[in-house]
FITIDREN-92134 format. One line per 10 residues: number of its first residue (from 1); their letters; for each residue x, y negated, z of C-alpha. Coordinates in pm, 1 decimal. Layout:
REM FITIDREN-92134
NUM	A	X Y Z ~ ...;
This chain:
REM FITIDREN-92134
1	MDLWKFDQVL	-1283.9 -18374.5 27942.7 ~ -973.6 -18479.0 28133.9 ~ -899.0 -18792.6 27929.4 ~ -843.9 -19153.3 28037.9 ~ -780.8 -19462.6 27822.3 ~ -572.2 -19761.4 27934.3 ~ -549.6 -20101.5 27765.2 ~ -234.8 -20313.4 27790.3 ~ -28.5 -20041.1 27956.1 ~ 292.8 -20243.4 27954.1;
11	SRNDYFILLE	366.2 -20611.8 27999.3 ~ 418.5 -20802.0 27674.5 ~ 795.8 -20813.3 27728.5 ~ 820.7 -20441.6 27811.8 ~ 604.0 -20352.5 27513.6 ~ 840.4 -20530.0 27274.5 ~ 1141.9 -20361.9 27435.8 ~ 977.1 -20023.5 27370.8 ~ 874.5 -20123.4 27017.8 ~ 1233.0 -20226.5 26940.6;
21	EFDPFYNHWC	1351.5 -19871.3 27018.3 ~ 1149.3 -19756.2 26715.0 ~ 1351.5 -19983.6 26485.3 ~ 1552.2 -19751.2 26256.4 ~ 1849.8 -19986.7 26295.6 ~ 1885.8 -19865.8 26656.5 ~ 1743.3 -19512.9 26644.5 ~ 1740.5 -19305.5 26326.9 ~ 1412.5 -19176.4 26189.6 ~ 1393.0 -18821.4 26061.1;
31	FTKSEYKGKE	1103.3 -18643.1 25893.8 ~ 1152.5 -18289.2 26014.4 ~ 868.4 -18262.3 26263.6 ~ 627.1 -17979.6 26192.3 ~ 392.1 -17753.8 26384.0 ~ 510.2 -17473.8 26152.4 ~ 869.3 -17452.2 26280.7 ~ 970.4 -17092.4 26331.7 ~ 654.5 -16967.1 26163.2 ~ 646.8 -16806.9 25823.1;
41	IRAKKNQIVP	442.7 -17007.1 25574.9 ~ 310.8 -16818.2 25279.5 ~ 196.0 -17029.8 24991.7 ~ -145.1 -16915.7 24885.6 ~ -352.0 -17046.1 24603.4 ~ -523.8 -17372.3 24704.5 ~ -362.1 -17368.5 25051.3 ~ -247.2 -17710.4 25164.6 ~ 50.7 -17719.0 25398.9 ~ 72.9 -18053.4 25581.8;
51	PNWGTLKKPR	391.4 -18252.2 25514.8 ~ 647.0 -18299.3 25790.1 ~ 602.9 -18618.6 25984.9 ~ 851.9 -18846.7 26148.2 ~ 1022.0 -18869.7 26481.4 ~ 1318.4 -19049.5 26629.2 ~ 1627.5 -18832.8 26613.1 ~ 1735.3 -18711.6 26955.6 ~ 2014.1 -18478.7 27062.1 ~ 1927.4 -18120.0 27148.1;
61	LGGVGDNMVF	1944.3 -18170.7 27522.9 ~ 1598.4 -18039.2 27600.1 ~ 1266.0 -18217.0 27602.6 ~ 1366.4 -18551.5 27749.8 ~ 1660.3 -18651.7 27529.6 ~ 1909.3 -18923.9 27618.0 ~ 1730.0 -19249.9 27532.3 ~ 1755.3 -19435.5 27863.1 ~ 1492.7 -19692.9 27760.4 ~ 1239.6 -19413.7 27703.7;
71	INFAERLKYL	1338.3 -19234.3 28025.5 ~ 1305.2 -19559.1 28222.5 ~ 954.0 -19621.5 28088.9 ~ 858.1 -19256.5 28146.4 ~ 963.9 -19276.2 28509.9 ~ 777.0 -19604.5 28561.9 ~ 460.5 -19476.9 28390.6 ~ 473.6 -19160.9 28602.0 ~ 313.0 -19363.9 28882.2 ~ 14.5 -19453.1 28660.6;
81	VQKTIERKVQ	-28.0 -19081.3 28586.7 ~ 0.5 -18983.0 28954.0 ~ -249.0 -19248.2 29062.0 ~ -497.1 -19137.2 28795.3 ~ -481.2 -18760.2 28846.5 ~ -407.0 -18783.9 29221.2 ~ -113.4 -18540.8 29202.3 ~ 264.9 -18575.0 29203.6 ~ 426.3 -18501.0 28867.6 ~ 769.9 -18464.8 28710.9;
91	LTRINTNIQF	873.3 -18571.4 28360.4 ~ 936.5 -18272.3 28132.1 ~ 928.5 -18409.8 27777.0 ~ 945.9 -18729.2 27573.0 ~ 816.0 -18703.7 27218.4 ~ 799.7 -18966.7 26944.5 ~ 577.0 -18958.8 26639.5 ~ 586.8 -19164.2 26317.9 ~ 317.2 -19114.0 26055.5 ~ 274.0 -19279.0 25718.9;
101	PLQESTFHPD	-42.6 -19246.9 25508.8 ~ -130.2 -18884.7 25426.0 ~ 111.8 -18742.0 25684.9 ~ -157.0 -18557.1 25875.9 ~ -63.0 -18370.3 26189.2 ~ -214.1 -18045.6 26310.3 ~ -398.9 -17974.4 26634.2 ~ -161.6 -17865.5 26908.5 ~ -125.8 -17861.5 27288.4 ~ 169.3 -18024.1 27467.8;
111	GGLDSWTLIL	175.0 -17791.8 27767.8 ~ -24.0 -17579.2 28008.7 ~ -308.6 -17656.0 28249.1 ~ -54.3 -17789.7 28500.3 ~ 77.8 -18055.7 28258.6 ~ -35.3 -18402.4 28154.0 ~ 53.5 -18618.3 27854.2 ~ 43.3 -18995.5 27841.3 ~ 52.6 -19112.4 27480.0 ~ 117.2 -19478.4 27399.6;
121	FVCKGWDPSW	50.5 -19645.3 27063.6 ~ 363.3 -19843.0 26969.1 ~ 273.4 -20047.4 26660.7 ~ 354.6 -20403.4 26554.1 ~ -13.6 -20463.0 26496.7 ~ -308.3 -20256.6 26384.4 ~ -637.0 -20304.4 26203.6 ~ -901.6 -20044.0 26297.9 ~ -986.2 -19999.0 25929.1 ~ -641.7 -19837.5 25881.7;
131	GGDFLCLDGD	-740.3 -19521.5 26073.8 ~ -468.9 -19357.6 26284.4 ~ -698.0 -19252.5 26570.4 ~ -600.5 -19005.0 26840.8 ~ -832.9 -18703.0 26842.0 ~ -868.4 -18462.1 27135.5 ~ -1075.2 -18142.7 27161.2 ~ -1210.0 -17960.1 27464.5 ~ -1424.5 -17669.4 27350.5 ~ -1717.7 -17821.6 27162.0;
141	QQESVPCRPN	-1642.8 -18166.3 27302.1 ~ -1441.4 -18410.9 27091.0 ~ -1305.6 -18753.1 27183.7 ~ -1146.0 -19009.2 26955.6 ~ -940.6 -19310.0 27066.7 ~ -864.9 -19580.6 26810.0 ~ -503.1 -19670.8 26743.5 ~ -437.5 -20004.6 26915.1 ~ -99.4 -20146.8 27015.9 ~ -9.6 -20097.5 27383.3;
151	TGVLFNASLM	-305.2 -19864.1 27443.4 ~ -241.7 -19546.0 27638.3 ~ -428.8 -19216.6 27654.2 ~ -375.4 -18973.8 27940.6 ~ -503.2 -18619.0 27897.8 ~ -446.0 -18266.8 28018.7 ~ -159.0 -18136.8 27803.8 ~ -335.2 -17804.6 27743.2 ~ -603.5 -17977.4 27532.9 ~ -576.5 -17945.2 27156.4;
161	HRGIAPNQFA	-511.2 -18286.1 27002.5 ~ -361.7 -18459.7 26701.8 ~ -278.5 -18798.0 26560.3 ~ -480.2 -18882.7 26252.4 ~ -263.7 -19029.2 25976.7 ~ -318.1 -19389.4 25876.3 ~ -502.3 -19436.6 25549.4 ~ -371.8 -19591.6 25226.9 ~ -465.2 -19943.3 25343.9 ~ -234.5 -19942.9 25648.2;
171	LFERKTIAFT	37.5 -20206.6 25638.6 ~ 238.3 -20031.8 25910.1 ~ 321.9 -19674.2 26000.0 ~ 144.5 -19519.2 26300.7 ~ 395.3 -19483.5 26585.5 ~ 342.2 -19325.0 26924.8 ~ 545.9 -19206.6 27217.1 ~ 421.6 -18924.8 27439.4 ~ 543.7 -18860.7 27791.2 ~ 457.8 -18514.0 27924.7;
181	YKNLREY	463.6 -18446.7 28297.9 ~ 417.9 -18128.1 28498.1 ~ 245.2 -18103.7 28836.2 ~ 490.4 -18072.5 29123.4 ~ 421.9 -17795.5 29369.7 ~ 351.5 -17939.6 29710.0 ~ 532.2 -17757.1 29990.4;
């Protein structure tokens, strides 16, 4: 499986700058994120439709948005991605995720075989007993990475993955930021 884990991705100072961007005082939270957008959902008996989960509100300018702090970190972390996968890449998307207990997400890919996602856990603190793991599938193979502040996971964006919601004991919401990059064609 094309998956790498990194501890202490950012310096302490940079990590707190990124964490501050998730403060709703600076960037509004909205709970409109769903894997069912544009798809008809038919309520069937005993069918459970997952609730929408949270994200930071961004203008409809495409996948990157206009948050210069996020773009700056994405461009800096691009070099970690390039070094790891040994290919040049270009930023195509920045995605934020905020999950409270019981706000389960669904399995989804972030891109095609030529794309890579670096997800970073952005939490004030975390106890492993609160859940919130990152789960990635590759055929019959499954890999789980515990939610830990300033931990990053790099994986091929075509892999099905999801963030597991924190459980009822969590003192904080589970927050992540995902930077998706696409391979550059070498001429």
